[in-house]
N, C-alpha and C positions, 0 to 999 in steps of 0.2 A: 504494500500500500504506500509506503514511503517513496518508493521509486516513481509511482504514478504521480504523486503530488509534486515531486521534484521535476519530473519531465514536464508536467503541466505548467509549473511556475516558470521554468526556463523558457519554454515555448512562448508563453504569454509575455515574458520580458522581451523576447525578440520581436514580437509583434508590436509591443509598446514602442520600442525604438524604431521600428519600421515606420510608424506614424510620425515620429519625431524627425526622422530623416526626410520623409516626404514633405513635411511642413518646412523644414530648412531649405530643401530644394525649391519649394514654391516661392519662398521669400527671396531667394537668390536668382530665380528665373532659370534654374538648371533643369535638366531632364527629370521628369517626375516618375514615380512608381504608378503603374496603371491602377485605376480605381478597382477594376475587377480583381487584381491581385490582393488589394487591401481587404476587399469584401470576402473573397474566398479564404484567405488566411484566417479571418475572424471566424468563419464557419468551420474551419478545420481545427477546432479546439483552441482558437486564439481570441475568443470573444472578450474576455476580461481585459486582455492586453490592448485590444482595439478600443474598447470602451474607455479605459484609462487614458490611452493615447489621444483619443478625441477630446477628452475633457482637459487634460493637462496642457496639451499643445494647442487647444482651441482649433482643432483641425477637422474639416469635413462636417462640422456641426450644423451647418445650414443646408447641407445636401440631404434631401428627403430619403434617397435610397440608403444612405448611411444611418440616418435616424431610424429607419425601419430595420435594416438587416443586422446592424451591430447589436442592438438590444435583443433581437430574436436569436442571434448566434449565442449570446450569453445564456439565454434560457435553454437552447438546444444543447450547448456544451455542458451545462449543469445536469441536464437530464441524462446525457450520455455518461457522465462521471458517476452519477447515482447508480445507473445500471451496472457499470463496470465494477464499482466498489461493493455492490450487493449481489454479486454472483455467488 
């Protein structure tokens, strides 16, 4: 169980920094990370990192698709974790 939480925490940390990198690139006018990549990574067990990244970096918060998919991904991620841990 410890390893599951460790992997989950590390992955969400990576996703958090992915949002920070994209915000930094946006401010500098550099090449961005595709929105589809940001959304898919949140759905692939990175929902909490994406949510915190949106809030901390104030990034993608006005985009409707992110306001829909990221919270939904948090819920789906937690449901998956619940089922994994209660096997």
